[in-house]
N, C-alpha and C positions, 0 to 999 in steps of 0.2 A: 302824851301831853293833853291837857284839857284847854278849852277855849272859853273865854268869858263873853264872846261876841254873839249877841242875839241877832238873827237875820231872818228874812222872809223867804218862803219857799212856795212855789206853785204846786198845787195838788188837786185831786178830785175828791169832793165830799158829796155823797149821795148823787154821784154822776155829774156834778156841776163843778166847774173850775173855782177854786178857792185859794186864798193865800193864808198860810199858817206861819207862826213864829217857830223857829228852831234854834238849837245851839248844839255844838259839837263838844263831846267830852270823851277823852281817851279813844279817839278814832271812831266813835259811834255818834249817830245823829239822834237827838231827842226832840220831840215836839212839845209845844207848850199849849195846853188847852185852857184858855182863860174863860172864866165864868164866875158864878158865886164862889167857887173854890178853884184855884189855879192848880192844875195837875200836870206833872211832867211824866212822860213815858217814852219808851223807845219808839222811834218813828216807824221802824219796820220790825215790830216784835214778832211777827209770824216767821221771819227769816233770820233772826239773830238772837243771841243769848246775852243775858247780863251775867257776867262771871264774878264781879266783885262789887256788889251793890253798895257796900260800905264806903268805897272810894267815890262812887257816883254821888252819894248823899253828901259826903264831905265837900265835894266840888260844888254841888248845888248851893250849899249853905254859904259859900264864899262869893257867889256871883251877885254883885250889887244891882239893884233895879229889877231883879227877877221876880221877887215877891211871890214865890211859889208856896203852896200850902201842902201839897202831897206829891210823893213820888210813887209811881205804880209800875210793877213789872210782874211777869209770870215766868213759870218754867215751861219750856217747850217739851213736847213729846221727844223721847220716851221717858223723861224725868218726871214722873207723876208723884213721887214721894217727896214731901216737903223737905227742903234743905236748909231753910233759914228760920229764925225765931221771930221774924217780924209778924205783924198782924196779917192774917191770911184769910182769903175766901176762895171759893171754888169757881172755876170756869168749866162749863160742860161743853165738850167738843163732840162733833159727829165724826167718827173715825172707823175706817175699815182696816183691820190688822191683816196684812198680806203676807202669806207664806208662799202661795202659788196661785196662779189663775184657776187651776183645776180645783183647789180647795175652796176658793171663793165660789166657783160655779156650782160645785156639788154639795157644799156644806154650809155656806154663809148666806145664801139667798134662797128664797122659797121657789117651789116648782112653778108657781104662777109667773114669777119674774123671768125665769128661764123660758117659759112658753112665750111670753111677750117678746123677748129678744129674738127667739127663733122665728116667730111670726113676722117680725119686721124684716128679717133677712130674706125670708121667702117672698115678701112683697116687693123686694128690690132695694131696700135701704142699705146703703154702703157706708161704713164707718172707716175712716182712714186718717192717718197723720197727713197734714197738709202745711202750706206756707201762708204767711201773712202777706199775701199779694193783693193786687187790685181786685181780682175776681172774688177772693175771700172777703175783702172789705165790703164790696158791693153787696155780697150775700148777707153780711152782718147788717148793713143799712136796711135791706129789704125786710129782714126778720124784726129788727127793732121798730120799724115803722108800721107794723101790722096793726098795732093797737096802742092807744095811750094808757091803757090800764092792764096790769098783769097782777094776778093774785090779789085783786081788790085794792091795789095801790097804784098811784100815779107812777108810770114807768119812767125811770130816770133818763133813758136814752131815746125816748120817742121824739121824733122831729129833728134829730141830728142828721146833718148831711155827710157826704162821703169824706170830705177833708177833716171835719170835726172828729168823726169816728177814727180815721187814720191817725190823727195826731194824739188823741186821747188814749188809744189802745196800743200804741207802738212804744210806750215808755218803758215797758218791762219785758220786751221780747227776749232779752238776754237770759231770762230764766223761765220762759214760757214755751210750751209745745202746743201747737194748734192741732186740735182734733176736729175734723169736719164730718157731718152727716149729710149724705147726698142721696137724692131721689130724682131719677131721670136727669142726672147731671146738674141738679139745682141744689145749692146749699140750703138745707132745711133745719139745720141745728149745728151747734158747735160747742166746744169746751176749750178754754185756755188752761191747760194743765201746768201748774206752777211748781217748780222744783225748789223746795225749801231746805234741801240738804238732808235733813233727818226724816223728811216725809214729803209727799206731794199734796198740793191743794187744788181743789176743783176749779178755783178761779171763776171766771164767767162761764156759766153753763145755761144755755137757752135753746129753745126749739121753736119752730114755726107753728103758730096756732092753726094754720090750715092743714097741718099734717099731724095733729095731736094724737090721731088714732094709731100712729106708727111706733109708739113707745121709744121715741128718739132719745130722751134723756137716759133711759135704762141702758140703751145700747152704747151711749157715750161713756157711762160709768164703767161698763164692761171693758171697753177699749182702754180706759184710764187704768183699770186694774192690771190689764196685760202689760201696759207700758211700765207701770210701777214694778212689776215682776222683772221685766227685762232690765230695768235700771237699778234693780236691787234696792228700791225704796220700800221700807217695811210698813208704811202707813199711807193711806189716802184719807185726807181730811176735807170734810165739807163744812168748814167753819164751825159755827156754834150749834149745839143741840138745843133746839127750841120746839116747844109744842105748838106748832103753827101748821099752816097748810102744807109745808114740805116734810113734816115729821114722818108721815106714813110712807112717802116716797123714799126717804132715807132708810127707814127700817127695811123696806122691801129690797133695797139695793145692798143690804148687808152692813150699813153703818150702825154703830153702837155708840152709846154715850160713854165718853171717857173724861174723867175729871182731872184737871191739872190745877195746882195752887197759884193763886194770884196774890201778890203782896202789896200792902199799902203802908207807906212810911210817912208820918206827918213831918212837915218841915216848918210848921208855924203853929201858933196857938189855935188859929182858926182851923187848921188842918186836923189838929187833935180833937177839936170839938166836932167837926164834921164826921170824923171816924167814929167817935163815941156815939153820936146820934144816928149813924147810918145814912148820912146825907151825901157821902162821897161818891156814890154811884148815880146820883141825880134823883130828882123827885119822881121820875117815872118808875124807877126801880122800887119805890116804896109802895106802889099801888099793887094790891092783891090781884091774883089771876081772875077772880070772879068779877072784877071790875074791868080789867084789861080786855078780856075776851069779848064781852058785849060791845065795848068801844071799837074794837077791830071790825066787828060785823057792821056796826053803824058806818064806820069809815068806808068799808067796802061798798056798801049800798050807795053812799053819797058819791063816791068816785065813779061808780058805774053809771049813775044817773047823770052826773055832770059831764062825763067824758065817755060816751058810749063807744063800743068797739066798732071798727070799720066794717 
């Protein structure tokens, strides 16, 4: 059954609490992104599939007051070959294909990465599965509040207290495995490994700036690969593949670019025009890389000047 009821839902956007509009169709929740063009998409598309998009489109066209322009969905791994005749574009994901931990260790990463992980172990870094308890949460707070700037950007979670972190990060524990990195019994890094059924997602991965010499994130990825092997999850996904400050880390950790199709279906004349002019991904997507990269460098310098590290 589908529902015509539009309702509000609390969520986090860029680390901050927000309220979004949603509606339920055939047992799935869809979010409504209003702007110059109103786009409908599956609210949890990393974790669920669209199996009959034609029925979804038919339902969307019958909902009064929705005024939607576009419906967008993608195919999740491992279905990388296009299955539908709708307008499609590509989404580039960062993916490790996992057959075994030994194969990843010996053939999918470079010798330098193996050396860094071995070195961190010899220095006393311990990586283990752990629980989302008060000790772990306090460790998260300590790491988050080391600096207001990370990777040249304002850090979303800087300045948040214990209760805020506990509330915001406990929403999806039903599908998350906590991996902690410890040095002298102190939490110095962690990953929230999310089980998406067909693959695992790195989720939140972060390490202490004070211990950046210990290759913590490399060691966390190694543990995640081992967990994926144990749980028979054939892929580990580090969200999108982008040529940014994380690109080299992803390469050295064995991630490769895997392309999946994303579909756009116009629901209005404005949606058709947006699709034809290439405006459906937003104006930022129209900017060429030779403009975006300098702007990112300027942003990094401004943020580091305005919000110096502790």
